[in-house]
Structures are given as C-alpha cells and as structure tokens.
C-alpha positions as CSV (number, residue, x, y, z in Angstrom):
1,R,-9.4,-26.0,2.3
2,E,-11.9,-28.7,2.0
3,R,-11.1,-31.6,-0.4
4,S,-10.7,-30.2,-3.9
5,N,-12.1,-26.8,-3.0
6,W,-11.3,-23.7,-1.2
7,S,-13.5,-22.1,1.1
8,G,-13.7,-18.9,3.2
9,D,-16.0,-17.6,5.7
10,V,-16.7,-14.0,7.2
11,V,-19.1,-13.0,9.9
12,L,-21.8,-10.3,8.8
13,D,-24.4,-9.2,11.1
14,G,-23.5,-11.4,13.6
15,K,-23.9,-14.7,11.2
16,R,-21.3,-16.7,9.7
17,R,-21.2,-16.8,5.9
18,R,-19.2,-19.3,3.8
19,V,-18.0,-19.6,0.1
20,S,-16.4,-22.1,-1.8
21,A,-14.7,-22.5,-5.2
22,P,-12.2,-24.5,-7.0
23,T,-9.3,-22.4,-6.6
24,K,-8.0,-20.0,-3.8
25,T,-8.4,-17.1,-6.1
26,E,-11.8,-17.5,-6.9
27,A,-12.6,-18.4,-3.3
28,N,-11.3,-14.9,-2.5
29,K,-13.0,-13.1,-5.3
30,R,-16.4,-14.7,-4.1
31,L,-15.4,-13.6,-0.5
32,R,-14.8,-10.2,-1.6
33,R,-18.2,-9.9,-3.6
34,L,-20.0,-11.2,-0.7
35,I,-18.8,-8.5,1.5
36,A,-19.0,-5.9,-0.9
37,D,-22.7,-7.0,-1.5
38,H,-23.3,-6.9,2.0
39,A,-21.5,-3.2,2.3
40,R,-23.8,-2.0,-0.6
41,G,-26.6,-3.1,1.3
42,E,-25.8,-1.2,4.5
43,L,-24.6,1.8,2.7
44,A,-28.4,1.6,1.4
45,D,-30.1,1.6,4.8
46,G,-29.1,4.9,6.1
47,N,-27.1,3.5,9.1
48,A,-23.7,2.7,7.3
49,T,-20.5,2.2,9.1
50,V,-17.1,3.5,8.3
51,A,-16.2,-0.3,7.6
52,A,-19.1,-0.6,5.1
53,A,-17.9,2.5,3.0
54,V,-14.2,1.3,3.1
55,E,-15.5,-2.0,1.6
56,A,-17.6,-0.4,-0.8
57,W,-14.6,2.0,-1.9
58,R,-12.6,-1.0,-2.3
59,T,-14.6,-2.7,-4.6
60,R,-15.9,0.3,-6.6
61,E,-13.0,2.7,-6.8
62,L,-9.6,1.1,-5.9
63,A,-10.3,-2.3,-7.8
64,G,-11.5,-0.3,-10.7
65,K,-8.2,1.7,-11.1
66,T,-5.0,0.8,-13.0
67,L,-2.6,1.4,-10.1
68,A,1.0,0.2,-9.4
69,P,1.0,-3.0,-6.9
70,K,2.9,-1.1,-4.4
71,T,0.1,1.6,-4.6
72,V,-2.7,-0.7,-4.0
73,E,-0.8,-2.5,-1.3
74,L,-0.4,0.7,0.5
75,A,-4.1,2.0,0.0
76,E,-5.2,-1.7,1.3
77,W,-2.8,-1.4,4.4
78,A,-4.3,2.2,5.2
79,C,-7.7,0.8,4.8
80,D,-7.2,-1.9,7.3
81,L,-6.1,0.6,9.8
82,V,-9.0,2.7,9.3
83,V,-11.4,-0.2,9.7
84,A,-9.6,-1.2,12.8
85,E,-9.8,2.2,14.8
86,L,-13.1,3.5,13.0
87,G,-14.8,0.3,11.4
88,T,-17.8,0.3,13.6
89,V,-18.5,4.0,13.8
90,R,-21.9,5.0,12.1
91,L,-20.8,7.4,9.3
92,K,-23.7,9.9,10.3
93,R,-21.8,9.9,13.9
94,L,-18.3,10.4,12.3
95,N,-16.7,13.8,13.2
96,V,-13.4,15.6,13.0
97,V,-12.6,14.9,16.8
98,R,-13.3,11.0,16.4
99,I,-10.9,11.0,13.3
100,E,-8.2,13.0,15.0
101,R,-8.5,10.6,18.1
102,A,-8.0,7.7,15.6
103,L,-4.8,9.3,14.3
104,D,-3.5,9.9,17.6
105,A,-3.9,6.3,18.7
106,L,-2.3,5.3,15.4
107,A,0.6,7.7,16.2
108,A,0.8,6.1,19.8
109,G,1.0,2.4,18.5
110,S,-2.4,1.2,18.9
111,Q,-2.2,-1.1,16.0
112,G,1.4,-2.3,16.4
113,R,4.4,0.0,15.8
114,P,3.6,3.8,16.2
115,L,3.0,5.2,12.7
116,G,5.2,8.2,11.9
117,R,3.9,11.3,10.0
118,R,4.2,10.0,6.7
119,S,2.2,6.9,7.3
120,L,-0.6,9.2,9.1
121,V,-0.6,11.4,6.1
122,L,-1.5,8.2,3.9
123,V,-3.9,6.8,6.5
124,R,-5.8,10.3,6.6
125,A,-5.6,10.6,2.7
126,T,-7.4,7.1,2.2
127,L,-10.2,8.1,4.7
128,R,-10.5,11.1,2.7
129,Q,-11.2,9.3,-0.4
130,V,-13.4,6.9,1.2
131,L,-15.4,9.8,3.0
132,D,-15.6,11.6,-0.4
133,F,-17.2,8.3,-1.8
134,A,-19.7,8.2,1.0
135,R,-20.5,11.9,0.5
136,K,-21.0,11.6,-3.4
137,R,-23.7,9.1,-2.5
138,K,-25.4,11.4,0.0
139,L,-24.7,9.4,3.1
140,I,-22.4,12.3,4.7
141,G,-22.9,16.0,4.1
142,T,-19.3,17.1,4.5
143,N,-16.0,15.2,4.8
144,P,-14.7,15.5,8.2
145,A,-11.3,14.0,7.3
146,D,-10.9,17.3,5.1
147,D,-10.1,19.2,8.6
148,A,-8.7,16.5,10.6
149,V,-5.2,17.7,11.8
150,L,-2.3,15.3,12.4
151,P,-0.8,14.8,15.9
152,A,1.9,17.5,16.3
153,E,4.2,14.7,18.1
154,A,3.9,12.5,15.2
155,A,7.6,11.4,14.2
156,K,8.7,12.9,11.0
157,A,10.9,10.9,8.5
158,Q,14.5,11.1,9.1
159,A,16.6,12.8,6.5
160,R,18.8,10.7,4.4
161,T,22.3,11.4,4.3
162,A,24.5,10.3,1.3
163,L,28.0,8.6,1.6
164,D,30.9,10.9,1.1
165,S,33.8,9.8,-1.0
166,D,35.8,8.2,1.8
167,S,32.9,6.2,2.9
168,T,32.1,5.3,-0.6
169,S,35.6,4.0,-1.1
170,R,35.8,2.0,2.3
171,L,32.6,0.3,1.4
172,W,33.6,-0.6,-2.3
173,A,36.7,-2.3,-1.0
174,A,34.5,-4.2,1.8
175,L,32.6,-5.5,-0.8
176,E,35.5,-7.4,-2.4
177,G,34.8,-11.1,-2.5
178,E,31.3,-10.8,-1.6
179,G,29.8,-12.5,-4.6
180,T,26.4,-11.5,-5.9
181,Y,25.4,-9.2,-3.4
182,G,28.7,-7.4,-3.5
183,A,28.3,-7.0,-7.2
184,L,24.7,-5.6,-6.6
185,F,26.0,-3.0,-4.4
186,R,29.0,-2.1,-6.2
187,L,26.6,-1.6,-9.2
188,Q,24.5,0.7,-7.2
189,L,27.5,2.6,-6.0
190,A,28.7,3.2,-9.5
191,T,25.5,4.0,-11.2
192,G,23.2,5.5,-8.6
193,L,20.4,3.0,-9.3
194,R,17.9,2.2,-6.5
195,P,17.9,-1.0,-5.0
196,G,14.8,-2.4,-6.9
197,E,16.0,-1.2,-10.3
198,A,19.3,-2.9,-9.6
199,A,17.6,-6.1,-8.6
200,G,15.2,-5.8,-11.6
201,L,18.1,-5.7,-14.4
202,C,17.8,-8.5,-16.9
203,W,20.2,-9.1,-19.9
204,D,18.1,-7.3,-22.3
205,S,18.8,-4.1,-20.2
206,I,22.5,-4.2,-20.9
207,D,24.4,-3.2,-24.2
208,L,27.8,-4.2,-23.7
209,D,28.7,-3.4,-27.3
210,A,27.5,0.3,-26.9
211,S,30.6,2.9,-26.6
212,P,30.7,3.4,-23.6
213,P,28.4,0.3,-22.5
214,T,25.2,1.1,-21.3
215,L,22.4,-0.2,-19.1
216,T,18.7,0.7,-19.4
217,V,16.3,0.9,-16.5
218,R,13.0,-1.0,-17.5
219,R,11.8,-2.6,-14.9
220,Q,12.1,-3.2,-11.2
221,V,11.6,-5.6,-8.3
222,R,9.1,-4.6,-5.5
223,L,7.7,-6.1,-2.4
224,V,3.9,-6.8,-3.0
225,K,2.6,-8.4,0.2
226,G,6.1,-9.0,1.8
227,K,7.2,-11.0,-1.4
228,P,9.6,-9.7,-3.9
229,R,7.8,-9.3,-7.7
230,L,9.5,-8.4,-10.7
231,V,7.2,-5.4,-12.4
232,H,7.8,-3.9,-15.8
233,A,6.9,-0.2,-14.6
234,V,9.6,1.8,-12.9
235,K,8.9,4.3,-10.1
236,T,8.4,7.4,-12.4
237,K,8.7,8.3,-16.1
238,G,12.1,9.8,-15.5
239,S,13.3,6.7,-13.9
240,R,13.1,4.9,-17.3
241,R,16.6,5.9,-18.4
242,S,19.8,4.8,-19.7
243,V,23.1,5.1,-17.6
C-alpha cells in the first residue's frame, strides 16, 4: 500500500507491471484485468502457454458464472495447481503424457501435501475445461486431458463410519457443560444437520410455537479462502428442509 492508494505488481514477459487504485478490491480487479489482457494477447500469437489459457478461462468463463463461493474457491485452487505444474508449457506441446506426469507429481506431493484421488479428479476436470476453452478458439486440435489417466496409487477417500447408538450416548453425555460448542454438537446429533448448517442457524429458522417445534435449514456457514462466511445457499435443493 502506498499512501492512500493500494498497488499491486506482476511480472509479464520478464517486465514488472504495476497498477494502483484507491481500494484493495479495485487494485485486485485492475491487476486481474492486466493479466487477462496479457493472456488474451498470448492466446492470439499462436504460442499460448497453459498459464495464459488458464487466466483467460478464469476471466471469461469462471468469473462469468454464478457459482457458490466454495465452488469458485475450489476451481481457483485447481487452477493454481495446474499453473504450478504446467503453466510454462506451450499448448501446442501439451500432450497426455505430460498431463499424466503432472498428476503423478501432484499425487506425490510436488505442491505440498500429496493429493488424493478426489482432489486429482478436480484438477483434471478443471484442466479439461480450460483446454476445451482453448480448443473452441482453435488453439489446440484435441483436448489431451480427456484421455489422461489418474495415477493408480492415488489415495482414495476414506469411507466415513457413523456413530453407533452406544457411542452417540457417550458423546452426548461428554458434551454436558461444554457451553456453546456442546450445544452445537448436541444439535447435530439430535437433528442430523451438517456442521455448516448447524453453524448457520439464525433465530428466523426456529419456530418454537409449532407443534412439534421445528427448525428450517435456510443458510449455512462455509469456509471461503480459509475464513468462515454465512451464505444464503445450502448445499443442494434437498438440503433446504425443516426438521
């Protein structure tokens, strides 16, 4: 931040470019616009990189859709991983083997913790959308992500085991006197609410005069970029219910 302005910079083609604006939000918008303009220029010159295609897709496709905050966050996360592994590769040189090599590296922890199968599916699906975007613009003839196979050794998600009646009773008793969190967990045990749904309950969701008393799931708390946010959209249409 410089005086009353916010500024941001990025290196494009070896040159540092800077933008400034009166607010942090506007500075981020201008920075993203600068990167997108550069990406469009790269896409036009026949030597587009995967990173340029990702940025163009983010700007034209992802930003133009009405999606849940969590969906956008996951797509951005997957884009960052794609750029980290394949960003410098020219689209015309990208092939199935190179993509599978990147997926293998992510499964081995090249960008931090090793990715499990579910995360790799998301990364591959995001890359497939980016490359479809490039294919429709005649930058590539086919989409190599369509044929990319996930590493066989990628860890599968662990099956979840529900508490049996005895464990539920013992947990209920252990929550006695635990204040707000104890009440929150007891509410979930009694109603089957998801954690985000329970945390998102407001007084207008509770009808104590009904017979029997009811609560209506209307909203939930989600983590958006690591911070809790109350959102007025539940996970699915079936999630909006009264219990």
